[in-house]
N, C-alpha and C positions, 0 to 999 in steps of 0.2 A: 486353503485359506484358513488361518487361525482366528475363527470368529470370536472365541472367548477372550483371546488376548487383545483383539481389536476393541471389543466392548470395554474391557478392563482399562485400556489406555484412554478411551474416550471419557470414561467415568473419572479417571484421574484428572483429566483436563478440566472437567466441570468442577471438581473439588478445588482445583487451583484458582479457577475463575471466582468461585464463591469466596475464597480467602482474599483475593485481590479487591473485593468489594469493601473491604475494611477501610480503604482510603477514602472513597466518597462517603462512607458511613461516618468517619471522623469529621470530614468537612461539614456534613449535615449537622453534626452535634455542635461544632464550633459556631456555625451560623444560626443555630437554634431553629432548624427546619424540621420540626417534629414529624410531620407526615412523611417526608422523604427519608428521615432517619429510620422510621419503623418499616418503610417500604424496603429499604436495603437490608435491614435486619431480618425481615421475614424471608426475602428472596435468598439471601446467602445461607441462612440456617437451613431452609427447606432444601435448597440445591445440594448443600454439603451432606446433610443427613441421608437424603435419598440416594446420592451417589455412593456414600459410605456403605449403606445397607446392600445395595445392588452389587457393589464390588465384592462384598463378602460372599454373596450368593454365586457370583460368576468367578470361578477359580480356574484359570487356564491350566490344562494338563500338560501343555507343551509350550516352550519358550521360542519355538521356531517362528521366525518373522521374516517375510520376504518382501521384495520390492512392491508387489501388488498390494500386500497388506499395508505397507506404508502409505500408498496413495489413498486407499480406502479409509484408513485411520484419519488422515489429514482432512479429507473431504467431510466426513461425518463429524469430526471434532469441531470444524469451523461452523457447520450448521448448528451444532449443539450450543456452542458458546454464543452464537448470534441470537438464538431463541431465548436462552437464559438471560443474556445481557439486555434483551429488550424489555424484560419484565418490570424493572424499576420505572422505566418511562411510562409503561402502560398502567401498572398498578397504582402509581402515584396520581394518575390522571393528568399529568402535564403533557402527555401525548395520548389523547383518548382513544385513538384508533390503533389496534394491534399491528395492522399492516404498516402504518406510518412508523410505529415504534420499532418494528423489525427493520424497515428500510433505514432508519437513522442508525440503528445498531450495526447492521451489516456494513453501512457506509463508514462507520467508525472503525470496526475491526479490520476491514479491507483497506483502510487508510485512504478512502476515496474523498470524503468530505462533502459529498452531496447531501443536502438537507431538505427536509420537508417543513422546517420551521420558518415562519414568516417573521417571527419576533423572538430571536434567540435570547435577547436580554431579559425575557420574562421567565426563563428557566431558573430553577433554584441552583445554589452553589454546588450542592451535592451532585445533581445530575449534570451540571456543566463539567465538573471534574471527571465524572464517570465517562461522559461523552468524549472528552479529549484523551482520557486514560486508555480508552479502547484503541485509539491510534497507536499509542506507545506499545500496547500489548501485541497488536496485530502487525506492527511495523517489522519487527524481527521474527515474529511468529510465536504463538503461545506454546506450541509443541517444542520449539527450540528452547524456550524457557524451561520447560519441564525436563528436557534433556540436560540442561545446565545444572539442575538441582538434584537429579536422580542419582542414586549411588550404584545402580546396576550397570554392568558393562556387558551388553549384548550386541547383536548385529542390528538391533532395532533403530538406534539413533541415526545412522547414516542413511537408512531408507527414508526416515522421516525428514531429515535435513534436506535430502535431494527433492523430496516431494513438496516441501513447504517453502524453501528459500527461493526467491525469484532469480531468474537468469538461466542461461543454457548450460553453464558449467559450475557444478558445486563440488568442491574438494575439501578434504580435511586439512586444516592448518597444522595440526599436530596429529600424532598417530591415533589418539582416541577421540571419537566423535563428541563425547561428553565434554572433553577439554576444549574442543573447537567451539562448542556452543557457549562455554563459559567465557572464552576470549572474546567472542562476538558480542556477548551481552555486556562485558566490562567496558569495551570500546563504546558501545551504544549508550550506556548509562553515563560514562565519563563525558562524552560529547554533549549529552543532554544537560548535565549539571553545569558545564561551562557556558552553554547557551542561556541557562537561567541566570547565571551571574552577570553576563553581559546585558541581559534585559533589565535586571535590577538597577544596573548603572544608568540605564536610560529612563528611569523614573517609574517603571512599572511596580506595582505592589507585588508581594510574594505570590499571591493566588494567581494574578494575571500572568506573571512570569512563568510559573509552573504550567499553567494551562497552555500558553502559547509555545513553550518549549516542548511539551508533549506532542502538540500538533505538528511542530516542525520536525522533531525527531522521527516520528512515524510517517513523515511527509503526507499528513492527512488533511490539515487545514481547518479543523474545527476551532472556532474562536469563541468570544463571548460578546461581540459587538455586531449589530446588524450590518454595519458597513465594513465588516472584517477588519482589515489593518489600516484602512484609509484615515481613520481618526488619530492614529499615532504619529509620533515625530519622525522625521527623515532618519534619525539615528536608529530608531527601532526598526524601521523598514529595511535599512541596510544590514543591520545585524541579522534579521530573519532571512533576508535574501542570501547572505553569505552562508548561514547555517543550513538553509535548504539545499544549497549546492553541495555542501560538505556531506550531508546525509544522502545525497544522490550518488556518492562515490562508492565503489566497491570496498567493503569493509576489510577485505583481505589486504588491501594496500595500506590501511592504517596499521595492521599487524606487522607488515614489512617495515614500516617506518619505526615501529617500536623496537624491532630487533636490528635497527640501523641498516637496513638494506635499501637505502635511498635510491641507488642506481636502478634497481629493479622497478621502483615506483615511477621514476622519471622516464623509463623506457616503455611504460604501459601504453599500448596502442589505444585501448579503450578510453583511458583517462585523457590522453591528448585529444582524441576525437570528440569526447564529451565537452571539453572546454573550448575547442574550436567551434563546435556547433553553438555553444552558449555565446561566445564572443561575437560571431557573425550575426546571430539573431539580435543581440543587444544593439550592435551598431546599426543594423538595418532598421529596426523598430524605432530607435532613437531619432534617426533622420526622418522616418516616416511620420512620427507623431509630434515632431517639434512644433509644428504650426498650432497644434491643439493646446500646448502648454506655454508657448511664447518665450520660454527660457531653456537653456541647455540642461541645467541641473534637474529641473522638474521633469523634463522628457527622459533624461538618463535614469533618474531614480525610478520612474514608472516602468521604464523598459527593463532595467536590471531586475526589479522585483517580479514583474509578471513573467519574464523569461525564466527566472529561477523557479518560480512557483509552478509553472506549467511543465517544464521539462522534467522536474523532479516529481511531478504529479501531486504536489502538495495542495494547491487550490486556494491558498490565501489570495486576497486581492486588495489592491490599493486604488484601483481605477475601474471604471466600467468599460472594459476592453470590448464590450459589445458595440460601442460607438466608435471604436478606432477604425482607421482606414482598412480597406479590404486586404492590402498587402500584409499589414501587421496581424490581422485576424487569421490570415492563411498560414503565416509562420507559426503562430500559437497553436493552430489546429494541427499542423505537422508535428510540432513538438509533443503534443499529446500522445501521438503514436510512437515516437522514438523513445521517450521516457529516459530514465537514468541508467546507471551502470548495473550490470549483473552483480548480485551479492550486496545490493544496497536496499534501502527501504522504499525506493521509488517503484512506480509501476511502468506500464508501457511495454513495447516489444523488447526493449533494452538496446543500448548502444552496441554491445558486443555482437548481437545478432545482425544488426544493421551493417556493421563493418564486415563481418564474415560473408554476408550475402552479396555486398558490393564487390568484395574480392573474388567471390565465386563467379559473379557475372562477368567481371573483367577477364578472368581466366577462360571462361567460355568463349568470349569474343576473340581472345588471343588464339585459341585453338581453331576457330573458324578461319583465321588468316594463316596460321602455321599449324596444320593438323598434326605434324610429327614432333612438334616441340614438347619437351618434357618439363612440366612446371607444376608446382604445388601451391596450395593456399596455406599461408602461415599467419598465425595470430598469437600475439604475445611471445614471439620467438619460437613457437612450436608449430609443427606441421598439423594441419587440420585434416583428419582422416575423412575419407569419402562418406563414411557412416555418420560422422558428426555433421557434415554439411547437409546430408540428406535429412537428418533429424531436424535441423534448423529450418530447412526448406519446407518440410512437412508441417512444422509448428506454425510457420508464418501463413502457409496455405490454409491450415485449419483455423487459424486466428481470423482470417478474412471471411471464411465461410460462416463461422459463428457470428461475426460482426454483421454480415448480411442477413442472417436469420433473425437476430435480435432486432435489427432495424426494421425488418418486415413486421415482426410482432408488435413493435412499438408504434408502427404507423397506424394501427387500429385506434390509437388515441386521437388521430386526426389533427395533430398539430402541424404547423408548417414544416417544410423539408429541413430548413436550417436547424430548427429546434430538435427535430427527430434524430437526424444524423449526428449532430454535435452532442446530444444527450447520451446516445449510445457510446460515442467516442469517449466522452468524459467519464462515464461509469465503467465501461469495459477496460479502460486504461487507468482507472482509479485516480482520476484527476479531480472530479467534483463539479465545479462550475463549467457550464457549457456556453453556447451562444443562444440567441433568440429568447424564448420564454424561460429558459433555464440559465440565464446569464448570471454574472457575478453579483448583481444587486437583486436577483430574484431567487426563487427556490423551486423545488420539485413538488410543491404542495398541490398544484393544479393538475398533476397527472392523476389518472384514475388508478384504482386499486390494482388492476391487472398489470398496468404499465409499471407500477412501483415494484411488483413482484418480479416482473421480467428484468427490470434494472437491478434489483437486488441479486438476482441470479447472475446477471452480467458482471456485477462487482465481485462476486465470489469467484467466478470463472477467471476474471482478469487477475485477481490477487494470487490465485493458486495455479495460474497459467494453464487453464483448461483441462489438462489430462486427469487430475484427481476426480473432478466432478463428472467428467464423461465416463470414467471407469466405474464410478459409483452408480451411475444411471444405466450402464450397459447391462442387458440381461445376461450376456455371456460371462460376465464377471461372477455371477452368482450361480451359474449352472455347474454342477459337479461333473467332471469328466473322468 
């Protein structure tokens, strides 16, 4: 394992994070928030200079970079950016507890949107922008961003891309991984700008539009109002609902649209399944909650918004779905696990894995009836090898083992069962709001410090899809053989 190259890459990540703090620094200056301005200035200068000095001391003798190195780099880079990113909240005193500041920052970078803040409106503009900007950075991945701007062409990028991008299958759109990262980010930024424009047409001011577009793009859900999106017009709610769904789509499909391969997009099994799940959920929930709203449009708008928000694991809310009928709550709970498409900014298990698993189960049942029949599992027109099916099965098994362990650890907080299980589901799947005491009109403020650390770890595991953190914590990874 190339320790020096791993450390050098992590230090580059911290330097990039320090530079990115210029945006909230500017916002603090515009709104004359002196304390927050100097907080960001001190944090970014200290982080950059320290990384710069250490980077000069750590000079890799080899550029060899392997798959294991990629996973370790991603795991520790995310831990590093979370710790550095939490400092402005803590140093400014707006979040006086470091554990709370770390929880909020991890929630931001992992695009979870779970918050310990009971009064988000009391935050300064600079910290509000940084809070939502962490969604945007984490949505596509901070290391993917570095790949997009680096000039070096090594085997490093594809190992990082596979370790950081969500979903079971990560491939290069073009021959060079660096160019793939650039394409992904151009699509990501373009969709975000379009979202900002639509929000401006709805009456939002520029700061609000940017804040909510960043939260939507990263499918994170941090806003600037205590009631999330409930106080905004139906137009704003529909715009955000549509863009949440768009950011839950595999970004590779947008690239195919750009190069005019519309047929390939329309044939996408994952895309069709994704929208079928969304449509069925919307119809069912609309019917189920109709009596609560008394009119069709009110029920439909609430249903569309919450379905879009939960399946894409964004976490914005326009209603207290905690008080919805059991059927609607059960559907939303199931959507937390399914999540969006692979290669999107959404969390969850991913639609592609769900489709492949169901196809594998159907094939197994078929073989029980016709043992000699020769059949294969196909996905997106290609044969799924047994090795790939096994990997997906192993991932889902590991996913639920981790889910059970995290739930057990969280149970020491002694909250009710609904709160405990749904909080783990919401954080592990990077959704944010849960049910019970962690519902959409509540926060995670009442959880104890241990539980917040456990849920922070769960958020990181969910965003990085388990393996990077497990490898980083495994003793065998560090033992030289």
